[in-house]
C-alpha positions, 0 to 999 in steps of 0.5 A: 352216832346213830346208825339207821338199821331200818329196811325203809329209813324214815326221813323227817318230812312235813307235808299236808295230808288228807285221809279218806276213810269210809267216806269221811276226810281228815286233814293233818300233817306228816312227821316223817315218811318212808317207802313203807309208811308215814307217821302223822300228827294227830289231835285228840279230836282226830283220834276220837273221830277215828275211834268212833268209826266201826272199821277194824283194822282202820284203813283208807286212802292217804292223799298228799302232794310231793313237791315237784312231783305228782299228787299221791293217793296211797291205800294205808292201814293204821298200825300204831297210835301213840299218845304224847300228851292230852292233845297230841298223838302220833299215828303210824300208817303202813302203805299197802299196794304201792304202784311201781310209779308211786314207789319210784316217786317216793324213793326219789323224793326221800333220797333227795330230801 
């Protein structure tokens, strides 16, 4: 039996997302979501594009739509990048500056999922 010990537990949730970084946009999907951040699927092509950007730490705006809720646009910072194989990666993003409304919507969605 696994006991969740995270302060912000992750929920496996698949959503389409758009990352806006330095006037460029990238499309991908979530793996899981918490009140503190999100893990994303990433291709080798997306990783190459992100590595060529001259922004450190990598930060931007993540846009997604919660079913039966509003569209979300949340500032983020890249925390982790993990390679699964030659073509697949996982990105870990931390949400920064969540509004109280965004936090309430995310909390309600995650709790009900």
